[in-house]
N, C-alpha and C positions, 0 to 999 in steps of 0.2 A: 452542443456537445461540451460537457465538463470533464476535466481530467483531475483526478486525485493523485498528486505526485508526492511519494513518500521516499524518505531516505533515512537510513539508520545504520549503526554499527551491529554487527552479529557476532555471536560467539563462535559458531561455524555453521557452514552452508547446509549440511544434511539435516541438522536439528531444525534450522529455520525452514527448510523446503518443507520438512513434515508438517510442521504447524501451519504454515502457509497452506498447504493442501487440505488440512482439516477444516478450512473455511471456505471451500470452493462453493458450497451450497449457500452459505451467507452472502457471498459476492453475489452470486446469481440472483438470489432473492432481493438484494439491495438495488438491482439494475446495472451490474457491470455488463458492459457490452464488449469490452476488449481489455486484454490485460498484457503488460510486458514487465519481465523482471530483468534486471541487468545488474553486473557486478562490475566494478572498475577494474580494469587489467592489472592496477598496481596495488589493489588493496582486497584481499580475500576475506577481509573482516568487516565488509561494508556491503550494502544492498541497496538497490534502486528500484522502486516499484511505481508503474504508472497504470491506473485503472480508469477507464473511461466510461462515462455515464451518459444518459440522453439528456440530461439537464443539470443545472447547478443545485437544485434542491436534493436530488438523489446523493449526488457527490458529498454534499455537506452532512446529510444523514448519516452515510456511511463513515465519513470522517469522525462524527461524533461518536458513533458506534465503537470505532477503534479506540479513541481517546478515553471513553467512560468505561468501556468493558474489556476489550482485549488487551490494551496495553496496561492495565491496572495491576495485573498479577503476573507472576512468572509462570505460573501454572497455565494461563491462557496465552502466554507469549513466550515459550521457551525459545531459546536462540536469540533473543533481543538482547542487545547490550547497549545501555545508555538510553537517551531519550530520542524518539523518533521525531522527524521533522515532516509534517504533512501540510501540503498546501493545495488549494483548489485553483485550477489553471484554466483559462479560456483561450482559445485559438485566436491569434491575431492574424488577420488576413493582410498580406504585404503586395500582394499583385492585384491589379484590376480584373 
């Protein structure tokens, strides 16, 4: 499993959620198996998203789609403020 971890500032939550929901089918088509969206309790202008994929390649492909298409124009990413930070994560097993 691979996780695409995304963090960025937002202008407001409702605008961001509406934009995020528009790409539900794109996430499904890209192989997202699970998603979590969180907001820091002390910062309403920030969002944290974790998208899980079956493998690294699917996560890398979706990250590239976000960087090259979605995050390139305000029309595609309303609610986005500043530059997103996105990383592909792998689980680290810590117990036998």
